C-alpha positions in Angstrom: -47.7 -16.6 12.3 -50.8 -18.2 11.4 -51.9 -15.1 9.7 -48.4 -14.9 8.0 -48.7 -18.5 6.8 -52.0 -17.8 5.3 -51.0 -14.4 3.5 -47.9 -16.1 2.1 -49.6 -19.2 0.9 -52.5 -17.3 -0.7 -50.1 -15.0 -2.5 -48.3 -18.0 -3.9 -51.6 -19.2 -5.5 -52.5 -15.9 -7.0 -50.2 -16.4 -10.0 -48.0 -13.3 -9.3 -44.8 -15.1 -10.2 -44.2 -16.0 -6.5 -43.8 -19.5 -5.1 -43.1 -21.0 -1.7 -40.4 -23.7 -1.7 -40.3 -24.5 2.1 -40.7 -23.3 5.6 -38.2 -24.0 8.4 -37.0 -22.9 11.8 -33.3 -22.2 11.7 -30.8 -22.7 14.5 -31.4 -19.1 15.8 -35.0 -19.9 16.2 -36.0 -17.9 13.3 -38.9 -18.9 11.0 -37.8 -18.7 7.3 -40.0 -18.9 4.3 -37.8 -19.9 1.2 -39.4 -18.6 -1.9 -38.7 -18.0 -5.6 -39.6 -15.0 -7.7 -40.1 -15.8 -11.4 -39.3 -12.6 -13.4 -38.6 -12.2 -17.1 -37.9 -15.7 -18.3 -35.3 -17.2 -17.5 -34.6 -14.7 -14.7 -35.4 -16.1 -11.2 -34.6 -14.9 -7.8 -34.5 -17.5 -4.8 -34.8 -15.7 -1.5 -35.6 -16.2 2.2 -38.2 -14.3 4.2 -36.8 -14.3 7.8 -39.1 -13.7 10.8 -37.0 -13.1 14.0 -38.2 -14.6 17.3 -39.6 -11.3 18.5 -41.6 -10.5 15.2 -43.9 -8.6 14.9 -42.4 -6.3 17.3 -39.0 -6.7 15.5 -38.7 -6.1 11.8 -38.7 -9.2 9.4 -36.3 -9.1 6.3 -35.4 -10.6 3.0 -32.1 -12.0 1.9 -31.0 -14.0 -1.1 -30.8 -17.7 -0.6 -27.4 -17.9 -2.0 -24.8 -16.1 0.2 -23.0 -13.2 -1.7 -25.6 -12.9 -4.4 -26.3 -9.3 -5.5 -30.0 -8.4 -6.2 -29.4 -4.7 -6.1 -26.7 -2.2 -6.6 -27.8 0.4 -4.3 -30.5 -1.2 -2.0 -28.6 -4.2 -0.4 -26.6 -4.3 2.7 -23.1 -5.4 2.2 -21.9 -8.7 4.0 -25.4 -10.1 4.9 -26.9 -9.4 1.6 -30.2 -8.3 3.3 -32.4 -6.1 1.0 -33.1 -2.5 2.0 -36.8 -2.2 1.2 -39.5 0.4 1.9 -40.0 -1.1 5.5 -37.1 -1.6 8.0 -36.2 -1.1 11.6 -36.5 2.7 11.4 -40.3 2.7 10.3 -41.5 -0.7 11.4 -44.7 -1.3 13.2 -46.4 -4.6 14.1 -49.0 -4.0 11.4 -46.5 -4.7 8.6 -46.5 -8.3 7.3 -44.0 -10.6 5.4 -46.3 -10.1 2.4 -45.5 -6.4 2.5 -41.8 -7.3 2.3 -42.4 -9.7 -0.7 -44.2 -7.1 -2.6 -41.6 -4.4 -1.9 -38.7 -6.9 -2.9 -40.7 -7.7 -6.1 -41.2 -3.9 -6.8 -37.5 -3.2 -6.3 -36.2 -5.9 -8.6 -38.6 -5.1 -11.4 -37.8 -1.3 -11.2 -33.9 -2.1 -11.5 -34.7 -4.4 -14.4 -36.6 -1.6 -16.2 -33.6 0.7 -15.5 -31.4 -1.7 -17.3 -34.0 -2.0 -20.3 -34.9 1.7 -20.3 -31.7 3.8 -19.5 -33.7 7.0 -19.1 -36.0 5.5 -16.3 -35.9 7.6 -13.2 -33.7 6.2 -10.3 -35.3 4.4 -7.4 -35.9 6.8 -4.6 -34.1 5.9 -1.4 -35.2 6.7 2.1 -31.5 6.3 3.5 -30.4 8.9 5.8 -27.0 7.5 7.2 -25.4 8.8 10.3 -21.7 9.4 10.3 -21.1 6.1 12.2 -23.1 4.2 9.6 -21.2 5.8 6.7 -17.9 4.7 8.2 -18.9 1.3 9.7 -17.0 -0.9 7.3 -14.2 1.7 6.7 -11.4 0.1 9.0 -8.7 2.6 8.1 -9.6 6.4 9.0 -7.7 9.7 9.0 -8.9 12.5 11.0 -9.2 15.9 9.2 -9.6 18.9 11.4 -10.0 22.7 10.6 -6.4 23.4 11.5 -5.1 20.5 9.5 -6.7 21.8 6.4 -5.4 25.4 7.2 -1.8 24.0 7.8 -1.8 22.1 4.6 -3.0 25.2 2.5 -0.4 27.4 4.3 2.5 25.0 3.7 5.5 26.8 2.2 6.8 23.7 0.4 4.9 21.1 -2.0 6.6 18.3 0.0 6.6 18.4 3.8 7.2 15.7 6.5 4.7 15.0 9.1 4.3 13.0 12.3 1.1 11.3 13.4 -0.5 9.0 16.0 -2.2 5.8 15.2 -4.7 4.2 17.6 -6.6 0.8 17.2 -9.9 -0.4 18.4 -12.0 -3.3 17.3 -10.1 -4.0 14.0 -10.1 -0.3 13.1 -7.3 2.2 13.1 -7.6 5.9 13.3 -4.7 8.3 12.3 -4.4 11.7 13.8 -1.9 14.1 12.3 -0.2 16.2 15.0 2.6 18.1 13.4 4.1 19.2 10.0 7.8 19.8 9.8 9.2 23.0 8.7 11.0 26.1 10.2 9.3 26.4 12.7 7.6 23.1 13.1 3.8 23.4 12.7 1.6 21.8 15.4 -2.0 21.0 14.4 -3.6 23.2 17.1 -7.1 21.7 17.3 -5.5 18.3 18.3 -4.7 18.2 22.0 -1.0 18.6 22.8 -1.1 15.8 25.3 -2.1 13.4 22.5 1.6 13.6 21.5 2.6 11.8 24.6 0.4 8.7 23.9 2.7 6.1 22.3 5.3 6.3 19.5 5.1 8.7 16.5 4.5 7.5 13.0 6.3 9.2 10.1 4.7 10.3 6.8 4.7 13.0 4.1 2.3 15.5 2.8 2.6 16.3 -0.9 0.8 19.0 -2.8 -0.5 17.7 -6.2 -2.3 19.2 -9.2 -5.6 17.2 -8.7 -6.0 14.6 -5.9 -9.0 13.0 -7.8 -6.4 11.7 -10.3 -5.3 9.3 -7.6 -8.7 7.7 -7.2 -7.7 4.8 -9.4 -4.6 3.8 -7.6 -4.9 0.3 -6.5 -1.6 -0.7 -5.1 2.0 0.6 -4.2 3.6 0.2 -7.5 0.8 2.3 -9.2 1.0 4.9 -6.6 4.8 5.1 -7.0 4.4 5.2 -11.0 1.9 8.1 -10.7 4.2 10.0 -8.4 7.3 9.3 -10.2 10.2 11.3 -8.8 8.1 12.8 -6.1 7.9 9.5 -4.2 9.2 10.7 -0.9 11.0 7.6 0.6 14.4 6.6 -0.7 14.6 3.3 1.3 11.9 0.7 1.6 10.2 -0.2 4.8 8.2 -2.9 6.3 6.4 -0.3 8.7 3.3 1.3 7.4 3.9 5.0 6.5 1.4 7.8 5.9 1.2 9.6 2.5 -1.1 12.6 2.3 -1.9 14.2 -1.1 -3.6 17.6 -1.0 -4.4 20.1 -3.7 -5.1 23.8 -3.9 -8.9 23.2 -4.1 -8.9 21.5 -0.7 -8.9 17.9 -2.0 -7.3 15.4 0.2 -6.3 11.8 -0.3 -4.4 9.5 2.2 -2.7 6.3 1.7 -0.9 3.8 4.1 2.1 2.1 2.5 4.7 -0.3 3.4 6.8 -1.4 0.4 9.2 -3.9 1.8 6.7 -6.5 2.5 5.4 -9.5 0.3 3.1 -8.3 -1.2 3.6 -4.6 -0.5 1.0 -3.2 2.0 -1.3 -0.6 0.4 -4.3 1.1 2.1 -6.5 3.9 1.3 -7.7 5.9 4.2 -11.3 7.0 4.6 -11.4 10.7 5.7 -13.2 11.6 8.8 -14.2 15.2 7.9 -14.4 17.2 11.1 -13.4 20.7 9.8 -16.9 21.9 9.2 -18.5 21.2 12.5 -19.9 24.6 13.4 -22.6 23.5 15.9 -22.7 25.3 19.2 -22.0 22.8 21.8 -21.6 25.1 24.8 -23.9 27.9 26.1 -22.6 31.3 24.9 -21.9 32.6 28.4 -19.4 29.8 28.9 -17.0 31.7 26.4 -15.7 33.6 29.4 -14.5 30.4 31.1 -11.4 30.3 28.9 -9.9 33.0 31.0 -10.8 31.8 34.4 -8.6 29.8 36.7 -10.2 27.0 38.9 -8.5 24.9 41.7 -9.9 21.5 42.7 -8.3 20.1 45.9 -9.0 16.5 46.3 -9.2 14.4 43.1 -10.9 11.4 44.4 -14.4 10.2 43.2 -15.9 13.6 43.6 -13.1 15.9 42.6 -12.1 14.0 39.6 -15.5 14.2 38.1 -15.9 17.8 38.7 -12.6 18.7 37.3 -13.0 16.9 34.1 -16.6 18.1 33.7 -15.3 21.8 34.1 -12.7 21.2 31.4 -15.5 20.1 29.0 -17.4 23.2 29.9 -14.5 25.2 28.7 -12.5 26.2 31.9 -9.0 27.3 30.5 -6.8 27.1 33.6 -6.6 24.6 36.4 -4.6 24.0 39.6 -5.0 20.5 40.8 -4.0 19.4 44.4 -3.9 15.8 45.6 -1.1 13.6 47.1 -2.7 10.2 46.5 -2.2 7.7 43.8 -4.9 5.8 42.0 -5.4 2.2 43.0 -7.7 -0.5 41.3 -10.0 -0.3 44.1 -10.7 3.4 43.3 -12.2 2.6 40.0 -15.6 1.9 41.3 -16.2 5.6 41.7 -13.1 7.7 40.2 -13.5 9.2 36.8 -10.1 7.7 35.8 -9.5 4.3 34.4 -6.9 1.4 34.5 -4.5 3.3 32.3 -4.0 5.7 35.4 -3.5 3.1 38.1 -0.4 3.6 39.9 0.0 7.3 38.9 -0.6 10.4 41.1 -4.2 11.3 40.8 -3.3 15.0 40.2 -1.1 14.1 37.3 -3.6 11.6 35.9 -6.5 14.1 35.9 -4.4 16.6 34.4 -3.7 14.3 31.5 -7.4 13.5 31.1 -8.4 17.2 31.1 -5.8 18.0 28.5 -7.5 15.2 26.3 -11.0 16.3 26.8 -10.8 20.1 27.0 -13.1 22.0 24.7 -10.2 24.3 23.7 -6.5 25.0 24.7 -6.0 24.5 28.5 -3.2 24.9 31.0 -3.0 22.5 34.0 -0.7 22.8 37.1 -0.7 19.5 39.0 0.5 19.8 42.5 1.1 16.4 44.2 0.8 17.7 47.8 -1.5 17.2 50.7 -3.4 20.3 52.1 -2.9 20.4 55.9 -0.5 17.5 55.7 3.0 16.7 56.7 4.7 18.5 53.8 7.7 20.6 53.2 6.7 24.1 54.2 8.1 25.5 51.0 5.7 23.1 49.0 2.8 24.1 51.1 3.5 27.8 50.6 3.6 27.3 46.8 0.3 25.5 46.9 -1.3 28.2 48.9 0.0 30.8 46.5 -1.3 28.8 43.5 -4.7 28.5 45.1 -4.8 32.3 46.1 -4.3 33.0 42.4 -7.5 31.4 41.3 -10.9 32.7 40.6 -12.5 29.6 42.4 -11.3 27.0 44.7 -13.3 23.8 44.9 -12.8 21.6 48.1 -13.7 18.0 47.3 -11.7 16.4 50.1 -14.5 16.1 52.8 -11.7 16.5 55.3 -12.5 19.0 58.0 -8.9 20.2 58.5 -8.4 20.7 54.9 -11.5 22.8 54.8 -10.4 25.0 57.6 -7.1 25.9 55.8 -8.8 26.4 52.5 -11.6 28.4 54.0 -9.1 30.8 55.7 -6.9 31.1 52.6 -9.9 31.9 50.3 -11.3 34.4 52.9 -7.8 36.1 53.0 -7.3 36.2 49.3 -10.9 37.0 48.5 -11.4 33.9 46.3 -14.7 32.3 45.8 -14.9 28.8 47.2 -17.3 25.8 46.6 -17.4 22.6 48.8 -19.5 19.4 49.2 -19.5 16.0 50.3 -21.7 12.8 49.7 -23.5 11.7 52.9 -22.6 8.3 54.2 -24.4 5.5 52.3 -25.1 7.7 49.3 -28.6 8.9 50.6 -27.8 12.5 49.6 -25.2 15.2 49.7 -24.2 18.7 50.8 -22.9 21.6 48.6 -22.2 25.1 49.6 -20.3 28.1 48.4 -19.0 31.4 49.4 -18.5 34.2 46.9 -16.6 37.5 48.1 -19.0 40.4 48.5 -22.1 38.1 47.8 -22.0 35.4 50.6 -20.7 35.2 54.0 -17.2 33.8 54.4 -16.7 29.9 53.9 -16.3 29.3 57.7 -19.4 31.4 58.6 -21.4 29.6 56.0 -20.3 26.1 57.3 -21.0 27.1 60.9 -24.6 28.3 59.9 -25.2 24.9 58.2 -24.0 23.0 61.3 -26.5 25.2 63.4 -29.4 24.4 61.1 -28.6 20.6 61.2 -28.2 20.8 65.0 -31.9 21.4 65.1 -32.7 18.7 62.6 -33.4 15.0 63.7 -30.4 12.9 63.8 -29.9 10.4 60.8 -31.4 7.1 62.0 -28.8 4.9 63.7 -25.9 5.5 61.3 -22.1 5.4 61.8 -20.3 6.9 58.9 -17.4 4.7 57.2 -15.9 6.7 54.4 -18.6 6.7 51.8 -20.4 3.9 53.7 -22.9 4.0 56.5 -23.6 1.3 59.1 -27.5 1.0 59.5 -28.7 -1.5 62.0 -25.6 -3.7 61.2 -25.8 -3.4 57.5 -23.2 -1.3 55.5 -24.7 0.8 52.8 -22.0 2.1 50.3 -22.3 5.2 48.2 -22.4 4.2 44.4 -20.7 5.9 41.5 -24.2 7.3 40.6 -24.5 8.9 44.0 -21.2 10.6 43.8 -21.8 11.5 40.1 -25.2 13.1 41.0 -23.4 15.4 43.6 -20.7 16.1 41.2 -23.0 17.3 38.5 -24.7 19.6 40.9 -21.5 21.0 42.2 -20.1 21.5 38.7 -23.3 23.5 37.6 -23.1 25.4 41.0 -19.4 26.2 40.2 -20.3 27.3 36.7 -22.9 29.7 38.0 -20.4 31.3 40.2 -17.8 31.7 37.5 -20.2 32.8 34.7 -21.4 35.9 36.9 -24.8 36.2 35.4 -26.8 39.1 36.4 -29.0 36.8 38.7 -27.7 33.6 40.0 -29.8 30.5 39.4 -28.9 29.5 43.1 -30.6 32.0 45.5 -29.0 30.6 48.6 -25.5 29.5 49.5 -26.1 25.9 50.6 -28.2 23.0 49.6 -29.0 19.6 51.0 -29.9 17.2 48.2 -31.6 13.9 48.7 -30.9 11.1 46.3 -33.6 8.9 48.1 -36.2 8.9 50.8 -34.1 9.1 53.9 -33.5 11.3 56.9 -34.7 14.8 56.0 -35.7 13.9 52.5 -39.3 13.0 52.0 -38.8 11.8 48.4 -35.9 11.1 46.1 -34.6 14.3 44.5 -35.8 16.3 47.6 -33.7 19.4 47.9 -33.6 21.5 51.1 -32.1 25.0 50.7 -30.2 26.5 53.5 -30.2 30.4 53.6 -27.0 31.5 55.0 -27.5 35.2 54.5 -27.8 35.8 58.3 -24.4 34.0 58.9 -22.3 37.3 58.8 -19.0 36.9 60.4 -18.6 39.7 63.0 -16.0 42.3 61.9 -12.9 42.6 64.3 -12.2 46.0 65.3 -9.2 47.7 63.6 -5.9 47.4 65.5 -4.0 50.6 66.0 -0.1 50.3 65.7 2.0 51.8 68.3 4.8 54.2 67.6 7.3 51.5 68.2 5.6 49.0 66.0 5.5 51.5 63.2 9.2 52.1 63.7 10.0 48.5 63.6 8.0 47.9 60.5 10.0 50.6 58.7 13.3 49.1 60.0 12.2 45.7 58.6 11.2 47.2 55.3 14.5 49.0 54.9 16.5 45.8 55.7 14.4 43.8 53.3 14.9 46.2 50.5 18.7 46.1 51.1 18.7 42.3 51.1 16.7 42.1 48.1 18.8 44.5 45.9 22.3 44.7 47.2 25.1 42.5 45.7 26.7 42.1 49.1 24.5 39.1 50.0 22.5 41.3 52.3 25.3 42.7 54.4 25.2 46.3 55.4 
């Protein structure tokens, strides 16, 4: 600051039309130099050079001394009035001085003065490259425009058509998403999740085709909008509720307004368009395209299973079977992928809803609130088994041995791939394994082989497992959400590798022990121990020859089953 003081004071003595009025430290601890720029008489600018407490590592800045004063039409931030100069947070370094900012501000103001005096002067170059978020930061009312919405509007058979939409609110902003256009038949906007329709009440509105939407850019209130539309104003009765009016033309122009004409004064709002119809960036690997046709079951939707299921939906898996009998409690939120909106609901149903909201494309989800290997109606258990057998992959995220045995037998019988895993007590690491028909031993043989390997390993030091916790020397260590999330990420990629069926798998063995920190078998964090299970081949049982009597009995059973299934006499002979 001694250097800054000297540079500013010397510049004030140089006769450059700059003078220091006073120095102060404001309530925020910022050093402020109040100055005056003497331009073309009698034009002056009173400003403040502000040094934040972490200067020179944080950028200093200049603002007008009088709040709300406009110094530049294009190089000044709204609200704060701070000037956008040649140096800012995006290109700042500790060698830039407050004097550099003073000179940049002087240059900006003089250049804009010359533009007024010389109309043909070139515009001031801007270094602004705004993100989408920066562009809409002060746009409180927003309308989402998707590719299918544009298509639906262009294909609309009528020039006036009713619509329904959803409105959400966050931090003084509202976002409108159009979900349907009326007609025969009703037209859903296909790239908006169908489950979004279930979130809160609908709002009504109209879409009107006009000659040129740009003609409505000068509209300032409800009365002028009504006057310009004339007889095409779509509502007969007034309303105190905000209604959506979307105007569109044949060239793709769209303008949107929120109106409520039975208030004092009438409410009028122009919506900023969030244009998402041209996003062509590839967000997923090309080989994930095949995932839209595969069907994955996730059994157990606790902290591990909920994360895996939702991650697979983001990857593009198109069909799901979700199995879990539990409900979500507030205590589950420390690790589960769900949130307070889902507390009190069955985990299977809540994860199904989340999948439909985040899926990369259209998705079908069958949620089955049932417990594998539990006291359930046999009819329900049979339905669960049939649903699992119809999948391309079954993921066991229960960490329950009895459930694993049932799932392993079912997958082996139905020749369905299976992936399973669990976090070790205390979160020190985890296990993941898989069995792919024709490529790996059956699931039970893989698990038995892993147990055999671990039987020869040193025991974990003095631990007693307590759910995801471990009691080590009297202190309980609990697995964190990060521990569970790390294994979920590995298992998701492990599952995707099995589903995408590349020529060569990225995982050469069927099982892995993964360390999250130095503990037990793991020499360092991220230590991975592959477990080669290729020798774990389940011995084949010799074929059983049927006796003549058994063959005859089977034929009798078959004939009777055919009669019962086709006759109209309720199965009587």
